[in-house]
N, C-alpha and C positions, 0 to 999 in steps of 0.2 A: 348317333345310333345307326346301325346298318338296317335298312328297310327291305322287305321282300319286293320281288317284282310284282307290279300290279297293285290293286287295292288290297288293303289288309282287312281281313274279316276274322274276328276272334269269336269262338263259341266257348262260353264259360259254363261249365257244369258246377253245381253248388253255388250258383250266383246269389242266392238269398242269404248265405252265411256271412260271417264277419269278413273273411278273406275275400269271398266272392264279390260282395258289394263294393269293397274298396278297389278290387281289381277291375271290375266293370267300369268304375269311374276313371281309374288311371288309364285304361286302354282307350276309352272314348276321348279323354282329354289328349291322348297321344295321337289322335286322328284315326284310330281303327273303327271300322264298322263293328258293332258288338251285338251279339245275340246272347241273351241270358237264358240259360236252360234251367227251369224251375219246375217244381212238382205240381203246382196249382196256379190257376189264373190269378187268384188273390195274392199269392206269393210274388208273381211277376209284377202285379200292380204296385206292390210295396217296394220292389227294387226300383221300378221306374220313378216312383215318388221320391225315394231316398236319393237317387242320383240328381234329380232336379233340385231337391232341397240343399244338396251339397254343391250347387253351382254349375251343373252341366246344362248348357243351353240347347245342345242337340239331342235328338232322340236315340233310343236304343230299341232293339227288337227283343222279344221274348218268345220262347217256345216251351212247350210242356215236355218234361222228361219223365219217362216211366221205365225204370230199369228191369221191369218184368215183361215188357213188350218186346217183340223181335227187333224193332228198329230203334228202340229206346227213346227216340224223339219223333214228334209228329212228322209223317212223311218219310221217315228213315233217311239214309245217306243221300238219296237222290234229291231231297229237298234242300240240300246244302252244298251245291256244286262249287261254290266260290269260297268256302271256308279255308283259310290258310293256316289257322292255328287253333288248337284246342287247349284249354286250361282245365285241368281236373282238380277242382277244389271240393268235390263231392265226397261224402263219407259220413261217418258218425263218430263224433268225439264224445264218448261217454264211458264211464267206469261202471263195472257191475254187470256188463253184458255176458251172456253165455257165449261159448265159442261159436255156436251156430249163428247167433245174432251178429257177432263181430265179423265173422267171415262173410256173411251175406252182405253186410253194410259196406265193408271196405274191400275185401278181396273180390267179391262177386261184381261189384261196380267196375273195378279196373278191367276185369276180363270182358265184360260187355261193352265198355267204352272203347277198348282196343279193337274189338270186332267191328264196331261202328266206324272207327277212325280209318281202318284199313280200306274202306270203300269210298273215301273222299278223294276226288281226283286232284285237287289243288293243295292238299294238306302239306305244309312245310315243317310243322313242329307240333308235338304234344308236350305240354309242360305239366308235370305231375307234382302235387304237393305231397311230400312224404313227412319225414320228421327227423329232428337232430339225433334222437336216440335210436332210430330204426333205419336210417338211410345207409347206403353203401352195401346193400346185400349182394350176394353172389348169385347172378341169374342162372348159373349152371346148376344150382341145387334144385331147380324146378324141373319136374314136379316133386313136391315134398312127399315122402312116404307117410302113411297114417301114423306110424310110431313116432317119426320125427315131429310131425305136426302136433300130436298129443303132448309130447314132452315140451315143445316150445310154448304151447298155450298154457300149460300148467305152470311153467317156470316164470313166464313174463306176464301172465294175465291176458285175458281175451283181447282187450283193446290193443295193447302194445304188440302182441303176437300177430294180430290181424294186419297191423301196419307194416310189420317186418315182412310178412308173407306177401302183402300187396306190392311192397317195394321191389321184391325179387321178381314177382310175376310181371309187373309193369315192364321192367327192363327186358325180361326174357321174351315177352310177346312183341315188344317194339323191335328187338333185334331179329326175331324170327320173321317178321313181316316187313322189315325194311322201313320202319316208320321213324323219322328223326325225332329224337326225344331230349328232354332236359328234366332233371329232377331237382326240386328245391326242398331242402331239409330245414325248415324253420324251427327255432326253439319255442319256448313258451311265448305265445302271442299276447301282447298288451295293446291298449288302445291307440288311437291316432296320436301321433307325436305332438300335434297342435291342440286338438280338442279333448284328447283322452277318451274319445267315444269308443265304447265296446259293449257288446251284449253277451260276451262269452264269460260264463260265470263259474265254470268248474276249474279245478286245479288250484293255481295260485290265488285267484280271487277268493276262493273259499277260505283259505288260511287268512287272508287279509281281513275278510269279514269277521272271522272269529276273533282276531286281534282288536278290531274296531269295537266289537261287542263286549270285549273283556272276558271272553270265555276260554282264553288260552293261558295255561299256567307256565308253559315253557316254549321256547322257540326251537324249531327243528334244525338239526345240523350243527356243524362247527365251522371253523375258518376254512376248511377245504371243501365244504359242500357248495357245489356250483350248479345253480339252476338258472341258466341264462335266459334273457328275454329279448324280444325284438318287436318294434312297433309295426302295426298292421300296414300302415301306409308305406313304410320302407319295403316291406315284403312285396306289396303290390307294384311298386315302382321297379323292383328288381325283376319280377316276373314279366312285366311289360317289356323290359329291355331284352331279357334272355330269350323271349319267344322269337325274336327277329335277328339275333346276332348269330351268324354261322359258327362263331367260335364257341358258343354255348351248346351246340349239338353234341349229344352223347356225353354230357357232363352232369355231374351231381354237385350241388353247391350247399354247403352248411351256412345258414343265414342266422346269425345271432350276434349279440353285442358282447365281445370279449371283455368289455369294461364293466359288466354286470357285477356288483359286489357279491361276496359270499351270501348264501341264502339268509342266514340269520341277520347279517348286517343289512341286507336289503329290506327285510321285514321290519327291522328296528327303525330304519329310515322312514319307511312308509307309515308305520304306526305313530311315530312322533309327528310326522306331517299331518296326520289326521287328528292329532290331539288325543290319541288313545294312550292308556297306560300299558307300556310295553314290558313284558316279563324279562327279567334278567337271566333266568335259568335257561340254559341251552342243552338240548338232548341230542347226542350223536345219533346218526341214523341207525346204527347197530342196536342201540338201546331201544329206539322206537319200534324196530322190527320185533323185539322180544316182548313188548308190552301189549296188553289187550287193546283192541280197537276202541272199546268204549272209554278207555282212558286217554288214548292219543288223539282220538277223533280224526285219524288219518286213514283214508281208504288204502288198503294194502296195495292196490295197483298203482298208487301214486309214489310209493316208496322207491321204485326203481329209477325215478327221475331225480332222486336226491343222491347225487354222486359227486365224486371229485374229478370225474373225467373231463378232459378238454377235447376240443373238436377241430378238425382241419378247415379252418376258415379263410386261409390265405387266398385261395382262388376266388372266393366270393368277394373278398375285400378288393382284390385287384380288378375284378369285373365291375364292381360298383364304382370304383374310382374311374375306370375307363369311361363309364356312362354318366359321370357326374352325380351319382347317387350318394348323398351324404348321410351317414349314420347320425341320428339326432342324439343329443345328450341324454344318457340313460336315466339319470336321477330326475331330471326335469320331466322327461316323458313318463316316468313311473309316477311322479307326483300328480301330473295331469290326469293320468289314468285312474289313480286312486281317488282323486277328486270327483271324477265322473261316476265311478262306482258308488261312492258314498252319497253323492247328490241324488243318485237314483236308487238309493237304499238297496244296493246290490241286487238289482233286478226287480224289486218289489214295486217300484213306480218308474215306468219307462217314458213318461212324458218328457219332451225335449226341452221344455222351458225351465230347466233347473240347473243351477250353477253355483259355484263358489266365487266370490269376488273379494278383493282386498279393500277393506275400508279402514283407513287410518291405522294400518298395520295389523288389523284383526281379520282373521279368516271368517268371512261372513257368508251365510247361505242366503240365496235369493232365488225366488221362482216367479214366473209370470213374464210379462212383456219387458224385455231389457230396455232400460232407458225411459220407461214410461214416467210421465210427470204426475202419476197417481201412485203414491207410495203408502203401503200399509205396514203398520207395526203391530204384530200380534200380542195377545194377552197371555195370562197364566191360567192353567198349567199347560196350555196347548202350544202348538207350533205353527209354522207357516203353512204346512200342509192343510190345516183345517180351513184356511182361507182360499185355497186354490180355486174352488168353484166360483166364489164371489169375485175373485180377482179376474178370472177369465171373462166373466160377464161385463166387467167394467173396464177391462184393458189395463189392469194395474200390475204392479210388482209388489212382492211381499218379501220382507227380510226378517230372519230371526234376530232378535236382540242379542247382544253379547252374552255369552254363557248359557244361552237358552237354545232349544231346538238343536239344529245342526251347527250353529255358529260357535266359533271359538271365543275366547275372552273370559273375563271373570265375573261380569255382571254390571250393576249400576255404576260402579266405580269407573268403568270404561266409557261412560256416556260423554264425559267432558270432551274427549278427543274424537270419539267415534261419531257422535251426532253431526258435528260440523263437517267431518269428512264425508259422511253419508249424503249430505245436502250439497256437496260441490256440483257445479253444473247449473242447469236451468232450474228455476223455482218450481216447487211441487205443491200439489194438493196433498196434504199430509193427513192420513187416516190412522188413528191410534185406537186400539182396543184394550181396555182394562189397564194393565201396567204399560202397554204400548201408548195409551192415551197420555200417561205421565211423560213418557219419552217424547211424544209429539209436542206437548206443551213446553218442555225444556228446550227442545230444538227451536221452536218458534220464538222463545224468549232470547235464545243465544244468537240466532241468525235470522231475524224476522224477514230480512229481504229475500231469503230463500224459500219462504213459506207463503204461498198464494192464499191458502185457506186451511182451516183446521176442521177436521171431523173427528169428534171424540165419541166412541162407542163404549157404553157401560164404563164411564170414567170413575174409578173407585173413589177418588178423592172428592167427588161431588155426591157420593152416596153414603149410606150409613156404614160405619166401620164394621168389619167382620168380627165375629166372636173372638175373644182373647185366646181361647183354646186353639183356634185354627192358625194362630200366629206363633205357636210353640214349635220352634224349628225342628228339634229332634223327632218329635212325634210326627209332624207333617212329612218330613224327609223320609222317615221309615215307611209311612203309609204310601207315599208316591212311588217308592222303589218297588213296592209289592202289588200295587193296584193293577187289575186287569182292565182291558178296554171296555168291557160291558159294565163293570162296576163304576169305572170313571164316567161313562156315559150317563148312568143313573145319577151319579153324584152331581154332575154339571147340568144335566138337562131334565132329569126326572124319568127318563125312559132309556131303553136299550137301543133306540133308533140310530144313535151316533156311534155305535160300537166300532164299525169298520172305519169311520172317519177318524177315530181316535187311536188306531193301532200304532201309527208312527209316533204320535205324542207319547204313548206309553213306552214304546221302545226307547225313545230319547231319555225319558225319566229313568228307566232302568239302567240305561247305558252310562249316563253322565250327569244329567241336569237336575235330579231330584233335590239334592242339597241346595243348589242355587235357587231353584224355584221356591223352596221353603224360606230361604233368606229374603227373597223378594217379597213373598207373602207377608213375612213378619214386618217388613218396612212399610207396608201399606197401612198398618195401624198407627203409624207415627203422626201424632197431631201436628207436630212442627212441619213435617214434610207435606202433609195434606194442605196446611195453610199456605206454605210456600208455592205449591202448585196452583192453588186458587188465585194467589196474587199474580203469578206469572201469566195465568190465563187472562186475568183482567188487564194486563199490559198489552196484550195482543190486539192490534187495531184492525186486523183483517177479518174476513168472514168466518164465522164459527157456526158449526152445526153439531148439536149434541143428540145422539141417538141412544135411546134406552128401550128396554123391553118393558111392557106393562107390569110384568112380574118382577122387575128389578129396577124400580124407579129411582129418580134422584131424591136426595134428601129434601124435605119440604122447604127448609130455609134456603138451600142452594137454588132450588127451582124458582123460588120467589125472587131472588136477586137476579138470576139469569134472565128472567122474563122481562126485566126492565131495561136490559141492554139492547141497543139498536142493532148491533152487529151479530147477535146470537139468535139462532133458531133452534127450538126444541122439538124433537120428533120422537114419537112413541110408537113402537112396533107392537101391535096387539098380540097378546099370548106369548111373547118372547121373554126369556130370562136374561141371564148374564152373557150367554153365548149365542146371539142371534145368527151368527155365521153358520152354526151347526143346525139350528132348528128352523130358522126362517131366512134362509139364504136368498131366495128369490125376492122377498119383500125388502131385505136389506140392500140387495143390489139395485133394486128399483129406486130406493131413496138416494143411493149414492150417485146413480146416473142423473137423477133430477138435480142433485146438488151441483153436478158438473155443468149441466145446461144453464143453470141459473147464474153461474158466475159471470158470464158475459153480459148480463143485463142488470146485475146488482152490484153496488159498491157501498162500503160502510166506512164511517169515520167515528172516532170517539169524541 
């Protein structure tokens, strides 16, 4: 890579956004001094924390940007005498804006940024993020007439028109003021090629979420509809190189993966990867444009992106090859991105300790501390999310059982291969709740050397059997598909207090798992299976702790037998029912912590 004379100092506008964060990281890793321009001190702190969490050992600087102030950043141009490059990732990516909002957010920012840039004595390049559908505008058309602007904003929609206008204005101002420039025109951005990480949720992610939820009756486009993608880390690497290569001055680059499949094929691949039911019907874009939005669920402003157009990518490919920047495999990158979106429930839960893992060939959802030797298996009809608070308190990880929650698979029939695969590695303290308690006992019976201890919470096979009506699968399945979170909270705990905690469980039931939950519940009434589980528990020679709520006790005969066993401890949580993780999380976590501390001082043998 060609480097500028003297130290490299990059000023990044829009540093808190998806592109901005990755760019700050890439620039700093390339040795540049980096100043992240952000709108608030809190936003700056988040950027600093994010780059540290992503492996940056050195520090970055932050400055507050206010595009309404004369100097736009604190101290104005005089405060940045050694800045050698500016990266403009600022702007607003949102559909439904008015023309005034869009112009202020995208055009106005470019005008003010170029005014600022013109007063920086050591500036060698300004890199501007435009877009693959709007790049390549003719700067000689600036200024636009009011009639021309009105027509463009009406035809293209406010967002796309504002990007078209800002692309032309950027070039015009750079040429007028003699500022070296480079424009990058990325396509639809997807997450990091390795982790899939992304918090950009409009556009293509919206369609993927609809497919995941099963609310799409037809896929948009035909075999010619091309909506290309590019990973955010590839774009950041490209911008990092372009800012200091003299050959990139005065150039515009279209940055996208030409290997992106046609849109409907791409969505089909993603949907199948996520285990969603993918519709076979495909609607050409022309048909979608003629249908009401309430039917298509497509924002009219997104339809211009559904095109058969191809783009001039040769110069960008040559430039990337020159700098050793390799385009990652598009389908693998898309799968990782889709996994990240689904694991974070498309932005509804943004905690970072959420992921999909492969367990015995089954796509399995896991949250909590990766690799922890405390492993929780949730019960019914809830998912791993309901255990997140308790798991955080005890440093555990939780996995959804096959076919439940966010995990793939068919259900209990998968346990034979899934459970041993789950326990590969160091032995674990296995914590099972309800149906998860059954899975924990089966695991300990199959691979006892991998289970240090068992904690069984509300183990159904040691309690009174549920009423026969609750095991009538069609009725239960229908109920679970329609139940709301408040009603489920009352059903499970007697109050509405767990409504919010159960929203994701309800979403999973509606989306895919109601039938399998009903099947599992029906099996809990099997006398043969309950007896087999009790026998398997009796064969386990390690430490066993059984935790029940006072309102959901063990069956009297089971309690009597267990009290006589030297390796079993019975614990009762006062006031709790079948779901203490929802109603008595602190008390439950305390018992689980005590259990861990006692392991080092107690041993049992049969």
